[in-house]
DRENKETI-456774 format. One record per atom (N, C-alpha, C): residue number from 1; x, y, z; residue in one letter. Coordinates in steps of 0.05 Angstrom, whole numbers, plus 5000, padded with zeros to 4 digits. Atoms other than C-alpha are relative to their C-alpha. Example, Ala and Ser with C-alpha at 12.3 -4.5 7.8 and 13.67 -1.06 7.14 Angstrom:
# DRENKETI-456774
<rec><k>1</k><x>5018</x><y>4976</y><z>5000</z><r>A</r></rec>
<rec><k>1</k><x>5246</x><y>4910</y><z>5156</z><r>A</r></rec>
<rec><k>1</k><x>5018</x><y>5024</y><z>5000</z><r>A</r></rec>
<rec><k>2</k><x>4984</x><y>4976</y><z>4999</z><r>S</r></rec>
<rec><k>2</k><x>5273</x><y>4979</y><z>5143</z><r>S</r></rec>
<rec><k>2</k><x>4985</x><y>5022</y><z>5014</z><r>S</r></rec>
This chain:
# DRENKETI-456774
<rec><k>1</k><x>5018</x><y>4973</y><z>5001</z><r>M</r></rec>
<rec><k>1</k><x>4999</x><y>5004</y><z>5002</z><r>M</r></rec>
<rec><k>1</k><x>5024</x><y>5023</y><z>4996</z><r>M</r></rec>
<rec><k>2</k><x>4987</x><y>4978</y><z>5005</z><r>V</r></rec>
<rec><k>2</k><x>5027</x><y>5068</y><z>4986</z><r>V</r></rec>
<rec><k>2</k><x>4978</x><y>5028</y><z>5012</z><r>V</r></rec>
<rec><k>3</k><x>5014</x><y>4979</y><z>4993</z><r>A</r></rec>
<rec><k>3</k><x>5004</x><y>5127</y><z>5020</z><r>A</r></rec>
<rec><k>3</k><x>5012</x><y>5027</y><z>4988</z><r>A</r></rec>
<rec><k>4</k><x>4996</x><y>4966</y><z>5000</z><r>I</r></rec>
<rec><k>4</k><x>5001</x><y>5206</y><z>5009</z><r>I</r></rec>
<rec><k>4</k><x>4997</x><y>5018</y><z>5001</z><r>I</r></rec>
<rec><k>5</k><x>5008</x><y>4968</y><z>4985</z><r>R</r></rec>
<rec><k>5</k><x>5005</x><y>5266</y><z>5039</z><r>R</r></rec>
<rec><k>5</k><x>4987</x><y>5028</y><z>4990</z><r>R</r></rec>
<rec><k>6</k><x>5004</x><y>4980</y><z>5022</z><r>I</r></rec>
<rec><k>6</k><x>4962</x><y>5324</y><z>5000</z><r>I</r></rec>
<rec><k>6</k><x>5004</x><y>5019</y><z>5026</z><r>I</r></rec>
<rec><k>7</k><x>5000</x><y>4973</y><z>4994</z><r>E</r></rec>
<rec><k>7</k><x>4979</x><y>5397</y><z>5022</z><r>E</r></rec>
<rec><k>7</k><x>4974</x><y>5021</y><z>4989</z><r>E</r></rec>
<rec><k>8</k><x>5010</x><y>4977</y><z>5021</z><r>F</r></rec>
<rec><k>8</k><x>4931</x><y>5446</y><z>5009</z><r>F</r></rec>
<rec><k>8</k><x>4997</x><y>5034</y><z>5005</z><r>F</r></rec>
<rec><k>9</k><x>5003</x><y>4975</y><z>5003</z><r>D</r></rec>
<rec><k>9</k><x>4929</x><y>5515</y><z>5002</z><r>D</r></rec>
<rec><k>9</k><x>5004</x><y>5023</y><z>5030</z><r>D</r></rec>
<rec><k>10</k><x>5008</x><y>4991</y><z>4974</z><r>G</r></rec>
<rec><k>10</k><x>4894</x><y>5532</y><z>5058</z><r>G</r></rec>
<rec><k>10</k><x>4970</x><y>4992</y><z>5014</z><r>G</r></rec>
<rec><k>11</k><x>5025</x><y>5015</y><z>4974</z><r>D</r></rec>
<rec><k>11</k><x>4836</x><y>5519</y><z>5116</z><r>D</r></rec>
<rec><k>11</k><x>4971</x><y>5004</y><z>4971</z><r>D</r></rec>
<rec><k>12</k><x>5027</x><y>4999</y><z>5026</z><r>E</r></rec>
<rec><k>12</k><x>4779</x><y>5548</y><z>5050</z><r>E</r></rec>
<rec><k>12</k><x>4999</x><y>4965</y><z>4978</z><r>E</r></rec>
<rec><k>13</k><x>5008</x><y>5020</y><z>5021</z><r>Q</r></rec>
<rec><k>13</k><x>4803</x><y>5498</y><z>4998</z><r>Q</r></rec>
<rec><k>13</k><x>5000</x><y>4969</y><z>5008</z><r>Q</r></rec>
<rec><k>14</k><x>5005</x><y>5025</y><z>4980</z><r>Y</r></rec>
<rec><k>14</k><x>4803</x><y>5448</y><z>5053</z><r>Y</r></rec>
<rec><k>14</k><x>4979</x><y>4987</y><z>5006</z><r>Y</r></rec>
<rec><k>15</k><x>5026</x><y>4995</y><z>4986</z><r>E</r></rec>
<rec><k>15</k><x>4738</x><y>5461</y><z>5076</z><r>E</r></rec>
<rec><k>15</k><x>4979</x><y>4993</y><z>4969</z><r>E</r></rec>
<rec><k>16</k><x>5020</x><y>5000</y><z>5016</z><r>R</r></rec>
<rec><k>16</k><x>4709</x><y>5462</y><z>5003</z><r>R</r></rec>
<rec><k>16</k><x>5000</x><y>4971</y><z>4991</z><r>R</r></rec>
<rec><k>17</k><x>5000</x><y>5025</y><z>4999</z><r>L</r></rec>
<rec><k>17</k><x>4741</x><y>5393</y><z>4988</z><r>L</r></rec>
<rec><k>17</k><x>4991</x><y>4969</y><z>5009</z><r>L</r></rec>
<rec><k>18</k><x>5008</x><y>5023</y><z>4984</z><r>K</r></rec>
<rec><k>18</k><x>4721</x><y>5360</y><z>5048</z><r>K</r></rec>
<rec><k>18</k><x>4970</x><y>4999</y><z>4991</z><r>K</r></rec>
<rec><k>19</k><x>5030</x><y>4989</y><z>5005</z><r>K</r></rec>
<rec><k>19</k><x>4643</x><y>5385</y><z>5032</z><r>K</r></rec>
<rec><k>19</k><x>4991</x><y>4983</y><z>4981</z><r>K</r></rec>
<rec><k>20</k><x>5012</x><y>5016</y><z>5013</z><r>L</r></rec>
<rec><k>20</k><x>4643</x><y>5358</y><z>4964</z><r>L</r></rec>
<rec><k>20</k><x>5013</x><y>4963</y><z>5006</z><r>L</r></rec>
<rec><k>21</k><x>4998</x><y>5027</y><z>4993</z><r>K</r></rec>
<rec><k>21</k><x>4679</x><y>5295</y><z>4980</z><r>K</r></rec>
<rec><k>21</k><x>4972</x><y>4984</y><z>5026</z><r>K</r></rec>
<rec><k>22</k><x>5029</x><y>5006</y><z>4984</z><r>K</r></rec>
<rec><k>22</k><x>4622</x><y>5284</y><z>5043</z><r>K</r></rec>
<rec><k>22</k><x>4972</x><y>4999</y><z>4978</z><r>K</r></rec>
<rec><k>23</k><x>5017</x><y>5008</y><z>5010</z><r>H</r></rec>
<rec><k>23</k><x>4569</x><y>5304</y><z>4993</z><r>H</r></rec>
<rec><k>23</k><x>4992</x><y>4969</y><z>4986</z><r>H</r></rec>
<rec><k>24</k><x>4991</x><y>5014</y><z>5024</z><r>R</r></rec>
<rec><k>24</k><x>4595</x><y>5258</y><z>4941</z><r>R</r></rec>
<rec><k>24</k><x>4994</x><y>4968</y><z>5007</z><r>R</r></rec>
<rec><k>25</k><x>5006</x><y>5033</y><z>4978</z><r>G</r></rec>
<rec><k>25</k><x>4587</x><y>5193</y><z>5003</z><r>G</r></rec>
<rec><k>25</k><x>5040</x><y>4991</y><z>4979</z><r>G</r></rec>
<rec><k>26</k><x>4975</x><y>5017</y><z>5003</z><r>L</r></rec>
<rec><k>26</k><x>4670</x><y>5187</y><z>4983</z><r>L</r></rec>
<rec><k>26</k><x>5021</x><y>5002</y><z>5007</z><r>L</r></rec>
<rec><k>27</k><x>4968</x><y>4996</y><z>4982</z><r>R</r></rec>
<rec><k>27</k><x>4738</x><y>5177</y><z>5017</z><r>R</r></rec>
<rec><k>27</k><x>5006</x><y>5023</y><z>4978</z><r>R</r></rec>
<rec><k>28</k><x>4971</x><y>4984</y><z>5027</z><r>W</r></rec>
<rec><k>28</k><x>4798</x><y>5222</y><z>4987</z><r>W</r></rec>
<rec><k>28</k><x>5005</x><y>4984</y><z>4986</z><r>W</r></rec>
<rec><k>29</k><x>4998</x><y>5020</y><z>5034</z><r>K</r></rec>
<rec><k>29</k><x>4815</x><y>5156</y><z>4946</z><r>K</r></rec>
<rec><k>29</k><x>4988</x><y>5012</y><z>4974</z><r>K</r></rec>
<rec><k>30</k><x>5017</x><y>4998</y><z>5013</z><r>G</r></rec>
<rec><k>30</k><x>4753</x><y>5164</y><z>4915</z><r>G</r></rec>
<rec><k>30</k><x>4996</x><y>5026</y><z>4984</z><r>G</r></rec>
<rec><k>31</k><x>4999</x><y>4979</y><z>5014</z><r>L</r></rec>
<rec><k>31</k><x>4756</x><y>5237</y><z>4906</z><r>L</r></rec>
<rec><k>31</k><x>5016</x><y>5008</y><z>4981</z><r>L</r></rec>
<rec><k>32</k><x>4973</x><y>5013</y><z>5011</z><r>L</r></rec>
<rec><k>32</k><x>4825</x><y>5224</y><z>4876</z><r>L</r></rec>
<rec><k>32</k><x>4991</x><y>5002</y><z>4966</z><r>L</r></rec>
<rec><k>33</k><x>5000</x><y>5024</y><z>5026</z><r>L</r></rec>
<rec><k>33</k><x>4801</x><y>5181</y><z>4826</z><r>L</r></rec>
<rec><k>33</k><x>4977</x><y>5017</y><z>4985</z><r>L</r></rec>
<rec><k>34</k><x>5013</x><y>4985</y><z>5009</z><r>E</r></rec>
<rec><k>34</k><x>4743</x><y>5217</y><z>4806</z><r>E</r></rec>
<rec><k>34</k><x>5007</x><y>5028</y><z>4984</z><r>E</r></rec>
<rec><k>35</k><x>4985</x><y>4975</y><z>5007</z><r>G</r></rec>
<rec><k>35</k><x>4785</x><y>5282</y><z>4796</z><r>G</r></rec>
<rec><k>35</k><x>5014</x><y>4988</y><z>4972</z><r>G</r></rec>
<rec><k>36</k><x>4996</x><y>5009</y><z>5014</z><r>E</r></rec>
<rec><k>36</k><x>4822</x><y>5237</y><z>4753</z><r>E</r></rec>
<rec><k>36</k><x>4993</x><y>4989</y><z>4971</z><r>E</r></rec>
<rec><k>37</k><x>5015</x><y>4993</y><z>5030</z><r>K</r></rec>
<rec><k>37</k><x>4773</x><y>5211</y><z>4706</z><r>K</r></rec>
<rec><k>37</k><x>4987</x><y>5020</y><z>4987</z><r>K</r></rec>
<rec><k>38</k><x>5011</x><y>4977</y><z>5009</z><r>K</r></rec>
<rec><k>38</k><x>4747</x><y>5281</y><z>4699</z><r>K</r></rec>
<rec><k>38</k><x>5029</x><y>5011</y><z>4976</z><r>K</r></rec>
<rec><k>39</k><x>4979</x><y>4993</y><z>5010</z><r>V</r></rec>
<rec><k>39</k><x>4815</x><y>5309</y><z>4677</z><r>V</r></rec>
<rec><k>39</k><x>5000</x><y>4987</y><z>4969</z><r>V</r></rec>
<rec><k>40</k><x>4991</x><y>5017</y><z>5022</z><r>R</r></rec>
<rec><k>40</k><x>4822</x><y>5246</y><z>4619</z><r>R</r></rec>
<rec><k>40</k><x>4968</x><y>5005</y><z>4980</z><r>R</r></rec>
<rec><k>41</k><x>5015</x><y>4994</y><z>5012</z><r>E</r></rec>
<rec><k>41</k><x>4756</x><y>5262</y><z>4600</z><r>E</r></rec>
<rec><k>41</k><x>4994</x><y>5027</y><z>4975</z><r>E</r></rec>
<rec><k>42</k><x>4998</x><y>4977</y><z>5006</z><r>D</r></rec>
<rec><k>42</k><x>4767</x><y>5334</y><z>4592</z><r>D</r></rec>
<rec><k>42</k><x>5028</x><y>5004</y><z>4978</z><r>D</r></rec>
<rec><k>43</k><x>4975</x><y>4998</y><z>5016</z><r>T</r></rec>
<rec><k>43</k><x>4835</x><y>5325</y><z>4558</z><r>T</r></rec>
<rec><k>43</k><x>5003</x><y>4980</y><z>4971</z><r>T</r></rec>
<rec><k>44</k><x>4990</x><y>5018</y><z>5019</z><r>P</r></rec>
<rec><k>44</k><x>4851</x><y>5300</y><z>4487</z><r>P</r></rec>
<rec><k>44</k><x>5026</x><y>4984</y><z>4994</z><r>P</r></rec>
<rec><k>45</k><x>4985</x><y>5006</y><z>5005</z><r>E</r></rec>
<rec><k>45</k><x>4896</x><y>5255</y><z>4477</z><r>E</r></rec>
<rec><k>45</k><x>5026</x><y>5006</y><z>4974</z><r>E</r></rec>
């Protein structure tokens, strides 16, 4: 298992992402993977 440490730019950014994570019913890993999926959809190869 690999562990990752995420540093946020401030409390506001952290709270915004934490709220989104909770709203979507995800854990931090799930939120990160959802973000990856969106980036791949929006980025042509």
